Every structure is written in structure tokens, then in C-alpha cells.
C-alpha positions in Angstrom: -0.3 0.0 0.1 2.8 2.5 1.0 4.5 1.6 -2.4 1.2 3.3 -4.5 0.8 5.6 -2.3 4.7 7.0 -3.2 3.8 6.9 -6.6 4.3 10.1 -8.7 0.7 11.7 -10.1 0.2 12.8 -13.6 -2.7 15.4 -14.7 -3.1 14.5 -18.6 -5.4 17.2 -20.4 -6.2 16.4 -23.8 -9.7 16.4 -25.4 -8.4 13.4 -28.1 -9.3 10.4 -26.1 -6.9 7.9 -28.3 -3.7 10.1 -27.2 -5.1 10.1 -23.4 -5.2 6.4 -23.6 -1.8 6.1 -24.9 -0.5 8.0 -22.3 -2.2 6.5 -19.5 -1.1 3.1 -20.6 2.6 4.1 -21.1 2.7 6.2 -18.0 1.1 3.6 -15.7 3.4 1.5 -17.5 6.5 3.6 -16.3 4.5 3.3 -12.6 3.0 6.9 -12.5 -0.6 7.2 -11.1 -2.7 8.9 -13.1 -5.5 11.6 -13.5 -7.8 13.0 -16.9 -9.0 15.8 -18.1 -10.9 16.5 -21.2 -11.3 20.1 -21.4 -9.9 23.2 -19.8 -12.4 24.1 -16.5 -11.8 20.2 -15.7 -8.3 20.5 -15.8 -8.1 23.9 -13.3 -10.8 21.7 -11.2 -9.2 18.9 -10.7 -5.1 20.3 -10.3 -6.3 22.1 -7.0 -7.9 19.4 -6.0 -5.6 16.6 -6.8 -2.5 18.7 -7.0 -0.4 16.6 -9.2 3.5 16.3 -9.1 3.4 17.1 -12.7 0.9 18.1 -15.7 0.7 17.4 -19.4 -1.7 20.0 -20.7 -3.0 20.3 -24.7 -3.0 23.5 -25.6 -5.9 23.2 -28.0 -9.2 22.8 -25.1 -12.9 23.1 -25.4 -14.0 25.3 -22.4 -10.9 27.1 -21.8 -7.4 27.0 -23.8 -4.7 25.4 -22.6 -2.5 28.8 -22.1 -5.3 30.4 -20.0 -5.0 26.6 -18.1 -1.6 27.4 -17.4 -1.7 31.0 -16.4 -4.6 30.0 -13.9 -2.6 26.8 -12.2 0.8 28.6 -12.6 -0.4 31.4 -10.0 -1.5 29.1 -7.4 0.4 25.9 -8.1 4.3 25.1 -8.5 3.8 22.0 -10.2 6.0 21.4 -13.5 3.8 21.5 -16.1 4.4 20.4 -19.8 2.6 21.7 -22.9 1.5 19.6 -26.0 1.3 21.2 -28.9 -0.4 20.4 -32.2 0.9 22.9 -34.3 4.9 23.5 -34.8 4.9 27.0 -34.3 6.8 29.3 -32.1 3.9 31.5 -31.0 2.5 28.6 -29.0 5.5 27.1 -27.8 7.1 30.9 -26.5 3.4 31.3 -25.3 3.2 28.5 -23.0 6.6 29.5 -21.7 6.1 32.9 -21.0 2.9 31.9 -18.8 5.0 29.2 -16.6 5.2 26.2 -18.7 8.2 24.3 -17.7 8.4 22.7 -21.2 6.5 21.9 -24.5 6.4 18.7 -27.1 4.6 18.6 -30.4 2.3 16.0 -31.8 3.3 13.6 -33.3 5.8 12.8 -30.5 7.8 10.0 -29.7 6.5 8.3 -26.3 10.1 7.6 -25.0 11.5 11.5 -25.4 7.9 12.0 -23.6 9.1 9.9 -20.6 12.6 11.6 -20.6 11.2 14.6 -20.1 8.8 14.1 -17.9 11.7 12.0 -15.5 13.8 15.3 -15.8 11.5 17.4 -14.4 9.9 15.6 -12.0 13.3 15.1 -10.7 14.1 18.7 -11.1 11.0 19.4 -8.7 12.5 16.8 -6.2 15.3 18.5 -6.0 13.7 21.6 -5.1 11.4 20.0 -2.2 14.3 18.2 -0.7 16.3 21.6 -0.6 13.3 23.3 1.2 13.3 20.4 4.1 14.0 22.0 7.3 17.7 21.6 7.8 20.1 22.0 11.0 21.2 25.0 12.0 24.4 24.0 12.0 24.4 23.8 8.3 25.5 26.7 6.5 23.5 28.3 4.2 25.0 28.3 0.2 24.8 31.3 -1.4 26.6 33.5 -5.1 26.8 36.6 -4.2 27.7 38.7 -7.8 27.0 42.3 -7.4 23.5 43.3 -6.7 22.7 39.6 -7.6 22.1 37.1 -4.2 21.4 33.4 -5.1 20.1 31.4 -1.8 21.0 27.6 -3.1 19.4 26.1 -0.2 16.2 27.8 -0.3 16.2 28.2 -4.0 15.6 32.1 -3.3 17.1 35.1 -5.6 17.4 38.6 -4.6 18.4 41.9 -6.1 19.5 44.7 -4.4 17.9 42.5 -1.1 14.3 42.3 -2.5 13.1 38.4 -2.9 12.5 38.0 -7.0 9.9 35.7 -8.0 11.6 32.7 -10.3 9.9 29.3 -11.8 12.6 26.7 -10.9 13.7 26.4 -13.8 14.6 30.1 -14.3 16.7 29.8 -10.7 18.5 26.9 -12.6 19.5 28.8 -15.5 20.5 31.8 -13.7 22.4 29.5 -10.7 24.6 27.7 -13.3 25.6 31.1 -14.9 26.3 32.9 -11.8 28.4 29.8 -10.8 30.6 30.6 -13.5 30.2 34.6 -13.8 32.0 36.1 -16.2 32.2 32.9 -18.2 30.0 32.6 -21.4 27.8 29.6 -21.4 26.4 28.4 -25.2 23.1 27.5 -25.1 23.0 24.0 -26.0 25.3 23.7 -22.8 22.5 25.3 -21.0 20.0 22.9 -22.4 22.3 19.9 -21.3 23.1 21.1 -17.7 20.1 22.1 -16.9 17.1 20.9 -18.6 18.7 17.6 -18.1 18.3 15.8 -21.5 18.9 16.4 -25.5 16.8 19.3 -27.1 17.4 18.1 -30.9 18.4 21.5 -31.4 15.8 23.7 -30.2 17.6 26.7 -28.5 14.8 28.8 -28.7 13.5 27.7 -25.3 17.1 28.8 -23.4 16.0 32.2 -25.3 12.5 32.5 -24.2 13.8 31.3 -20.5 16.5 34.4 -20.3 14.2 36.4 -21.5 12.0 35.9 -18.7 14.8 36.4 -16.1 15.5 39.4 -17.5 12.3 41.1 -17.1 12.3 39.9 -13.4 16.2 41.0 -12.6 17.2 44.0 -15.1 15.9 47.7 -14.7 16.4 48.0 -18.4 15.8 44.7 -20.5 17.3 46.3 -23.6 20.3 47.1 -22.2 21.1 44.6 -19.3 23.8 44.9 -16.7 23.6 41.4 -14.9 22.8 38.9 -17.8 24.3 39.7 -20.9 23.9 38.2 -24.3 27.4 37.2 -26.4 25.8 37.1 -29.7 25.6 34.0 -31.7 27.5 32.4 -28.1 25.4 32.0 -25.5 24.9 34.0 -22.2 27.0 34.9 -19.1 26.7 37.0 -15.9 28.6 39.7 -15.6 31.3 39.2 -12.9 31.8 42.6 -11.0 
């Protein structure tokens, strides 16, 4: 009984029954519990009531579209959200990420790739939960301080001039990775591999969108950033002061 309770629960939100059936079959085979919603309104209700460990969320849904669902859920829950989209258009992907989605995958997708992404996102989420557990006073807090930027690695908190910045887990991970190597230019490919935890098949726009979101939160002037700098054609770096 204890084993069942320890299973991660994944909420599948899609109005296409064949896709839901395939996902349920494969996820349960991998040892996950599953919940299902066939429209956006039901998805929000189930998410708030059941608090799943991860959500697979289609963009095209009846009653309420996936992007609106994502925004509503993200306003209250910090659950990893993977957007499913039938369109291979950047606008869908970027909008999903801007609203707080952690990842996206385009239909038709390979089940193997989807499972890898689910595991990677759950792993990142577990890391945060573990570091947020109470620790003894004797344990020293790990911090990175560079100029106006301060990162508390134990609490997953970021501050600019002492003011708390609200970052998603993914945004914090990107900032932490760059800050730990301040002054060194990190390529998009390296960020995808080290922060997202798996190959992204050359789709580096995910990094650009995430960096843009971080800049909007930590920079006074995003057009003239002073902290998170772009090395055109190469990647990004944190300015070492």
C-alpha cells in the first residue's frame, strides 16, 4: 500500500481520447498514477483539488484553452507543466513558456522522448522539495553573491539589492548555473544539457525565452542588461563585478 502512495501522479489534459489512452497506458506502465481531464475547466478543478506532481497540458482544449489553464494553475501551484501542441509554431511554444510552462513537446511525439522529459522535470521538482526541507542550524547556507544579485542555493531564492525576485524553478536553475561561472560565456546547447537535463534536438529557442523571462525580473532595463548578458551568436553570461 505504501508503494502505491509513493507513486507520482500525472494529470493528463487532452480532448483526444486516443492520445489520453496511449499516455495513460505508457505512464502507468512506467509506474505513475494518472488523472484525466478532457477540457480546460475540469483540468483547473482537478489540479487544485488533487495537486498532481506533473501536468501534461494540451493547448487546444474545449471550454478553456491550454494557455489560460496554464496561467490559472501557475498562479497558485508550482507543479511542473509540460505543454502538448499539435502546431509546430514558435508562438504556441513561446506563449506557453511565458505563462509559466516548464517545457513543451510537439505532436506527434515519441513516447520515449516524452517519458524522458517527464522524468527530467520530476527530478528537478524533487530536488527543490528536498532542499526546502528544514535543516539543522549547524548547516551553513550556500549562497552566490555577484554585485546586486544574490542567490540562496538552499532555499532556491534570488534577490536583487535585497529584494526577493519571483523565479520559477527552471529560471532559478539557469541563473544559478550561469552565476556559478560568472564571467564565462555558456552556450545555449550547454544550458539545455545541464539545466534541462536532456537533449533538446537543436531547439535552442527554449533557452532564449527563459533568459528573456529572467531578464524581465532582474534587470532595470531589459534592452540594456547589466547582469545577464548576451554574447551574440554564442550564448549568455553573468557579468562578474
